[in-house]
N, C-alpha and C positions, 0 to 999 in steps of 0.2 A: 539446532536452528541454522540455515544458512540465506546463503545472502546472495543472488550470483545478479551480473547487471549485464546488457549487450545492448550497444548504442548501434539505430540506423537513422542516420539522417536526422533529425532532430526529435527525433522519437528515443524514451531510454524505456527500455524493458527490463522490469526488475523481477527477477523470480525469487519468491522467498516459500524454502522449501524446509518444513517440520512444524510442530507445533510453536505458536508465536504467546508463552505463558507470562508471567510477572517477572520469572527469573532471565530471559533474552528480551524483555522491553526496553532495556537500557540499552544494548546492543543495537536495536533496533534504532533506538532516538539518537546512534554515533552514526550507522550506515545513511539514515533519513539527511543527515547534517552533511555528510561530506557528498551523496547526491544533491542536496543544494545548492552545491560550488559548482556542478557541472552546467554543461550549456545545451540545452532541450526546452522542448514545447510544451511535449507533452510526455508524462512517467504512467508507463500501464504496468500496471500490476499483475504477475500470473501470480494465482492462489491455489493452484489446482493442488500442491502437494502441501494443503496448511490445514490439519485434522479440525484443528481450532485455534481460537485466539480471544486472548482474556480483554477484560476494559482496559486493563492498563495497555497494552498493543492496541488494542483501535484508538486510545487517547492519544495515542506517536502519531497512529495515522491520522488522524483529523489535525492535532498541532500539522504535521508536513502540509496538509491539506490546505490547512489554513494559510502554509509560508510560499507556498509554490503558486497559488492563486494571487497573492499578495505581488507578488510577480511575474502577474499577468500568463499564467503557465498553467497548461491544464491536466486533469489525473482519471486517469479511468483502473476499473479492476475487470479483470477477466478470469475463467476457468474456476469460479466458487463452487464449491461443494452445495449443497439443499441447504444441510444445516445454517451453515455461514450467512447463505444467500438469506434465509427466514430471520438471522438474527439481524443480518444488515438490512435491512429491508424495518423492521421491529422498531428499531431506532432511528428510523427515514434514513440512511446514509445514501441508498438510493436515488435521492433527492439532493445530495449537493454533486454528487460526481456519476457517471455511468456505468452500473456491475453489467457484466456479461456474465453467461455461463456456460 
């Protein structure tokens, strides 16, 4: 799994490349902790190159979401494949933050 950041004005673009499985969920947590230290108003996650994500990875994403909302920031997801979109909708993540294909 690869984690790339690009900031433009108040928006930070986060590209995750590769599967988010149980083995790299801890690395994801570290990346999210570092991301929380940055100055932004919205985090946009590009999941174009994420073939699948485990429940552990989703858990880390939800913790990150909870932390940024507490700071008055926003989050959205773009570039999600059909399988992940179906999964995210089935657990109602689309009701927490915008998800775009």
